N, C-alpha and C positions, 0 to 999 in steps of 0.2 A: 377702344383702348385695349381691352382684353384680347381681342383678335390680333392686334399688333404685337402684343407681348407673346402670344402663343406662336406666332410665325417666327419670332426671334429665338425662341427656346429650342434647344436641341431635341431631336427625336429620342425615343426611349433607348434605342440601341446606341445612339451617339452619347447619351447621358451615361450609360453603363460604361462605355469605353473611356469617356472623359474621367469618370470617377475612378476607374481602374488605373489610368495613367497618372492621375493626381495622387492617388493613395499609395502607389508603388514606391516612389522615393521617400515618402514620409515613413512608411513601415520599414523600408530597408534601413533608413537612418536610425529608427528606433531599435531595430534588431542589432545593428552595429553597436549602439550605445549600451544595450543590455549585455551583449557579449563582452564588451570592454570592461564593464563593471562587475561581471559575474564572479570573477575570482575573489574579490573582496566581499561580495555578498555571501558567497558560500562559507567564508570563514566566520562571519558574525551573525547570520540570520538563520532562523529555523526554517524548515521546509514550508510551513504555512505563511510565514513572513515573506519568504522568497517568492512564493506564488502570488502573494498580494502585491509585492513591489512590481513584478513583471506585469501583472494585470493592470496596475495603474499606468504603466508605460504604454501598454497596448491600447488601453481605453483612451488615453490622451492622444495617441496616434490616430485612432479612429475619429475622434472629435476634431482633431486638427485637419484630417482629410476632408471631413464634411465642410469645415470652414473654408479651406482652400478651394474645394469644388464649387461652393457657392460664389466665391470670389472670381474664379475662372469663368464660370457660366455668366456671371454679371458682366465681366469684361467682354466676353464674346457678344453679349447683347448690345454693347456699345459700338462694336465694329460695323463697318458698312456691310450690308447683306451680300453685296456682290463678291466680297472677299471670302465669304463663308459657304458658298455653294459647294456642298460635298467636301468641305475642307475644315469643318469645325474641329474634328478630332485632331487633325494635323496641327492647326493653330494652337489648340490647347496643349498638345504634346510638346511642341517646340517651346512655348512659354514656360510650361512646367519644368521641363528638363533643364533649360537654361537657368531658371531661378533656383532650381535644386543644386545645380553645379556651383552657382555663385554662393548659395547658402553654406554648402559643405566647405568650399574654399575659405569663406569668411570665418567659419568656425575654427578651422585649423590655422588660420593666419591672423587670429584676433589681435595679437600684440603688434604685428606688422601694420595692420590697418590703423591701429591707434597711433602708431608713430608717424604714419603718413599724414594724418590729419584730414581735414575736409577736402583738400585738393586731391589726395590719393583716393579717397572714397568716391569723389566725383569722377575720377578716371575709371575706377572699377565699374561704376554705374554706366558710364559712357560705353565701355567695352561690352557690358552686358546688353545694353540696348542695341549696339552695333551687331553683336552676334545674333540677337533675336531677329533683328531686321533682315540680316543676311539669310538666316535659315528660313524665315517666312517668305522672303523673296524667292528662294529656291523652291520652296513648297508651292507657292502660288503660280510660278511660271513653268515648273517642270511637270511632266506627266509621270516620270519614273520615281521621283522622290516621295510623293504621296503614297505610292504603292508599297515602297519599302517601309515607310513609317507605319502604314496600316498593318502590314505583316508583323512588325515589331510590337505594335499596340495589341494585336490579337494575342500574342504570346505573353505579354506583360499582364494583360487583363486576367488570363487564366491563373497566373501566379498571385495576382492581387486577391483573388477569391480566397486563397489560403490565408493571406494576411488579414483580410476583412473578417474572416471567421475568428481568427485570434483576437482581433480588435473588439468584435461583438462579445465574445466570451469574456474578455477582460472587462468590458463595460458591465456585463452581468455580474461578475465577481465583485467589482467595485460597488455596485448598487446593493447587492446582498450584504456585503461586508459592512456597509454604512447604514443599514436599516436598524 
């Protein structure tokens, strides 16, 4: 049983790349929200309070990245092994980026989605699944698409290291602050 699970888990390099691609949209979204709220925070918070608030946001983004990473790796373990031969990072990238785009769109169109009701939400979910299936089909059938995605992932992972450093620093600040 343990050998079966070990075969289904991504390699160390794949895990680093998957974590980088998963954490990137989470930290970008957290940074956008910080920058959006910063003017009001500057008017009412002291510098230590401002650092603490930003640390909480970054720490939460780090924890959220870990949770999403575990979810994506768990989902990859459920997929057929033939789909994932040298394509784990591609599949994780496509799923993560589509879900991130849907999440951002849902955040900004919250009122519209509420007016649409369940039928509108079902249409959005259907479009999301269709986009994911189409991009996965391209990735699994094409030789060029995975190369392009791997190059993009390599660049995103480098930037994610900066975000992860901020997330870990934020987590340390939160822990020290709450001791």
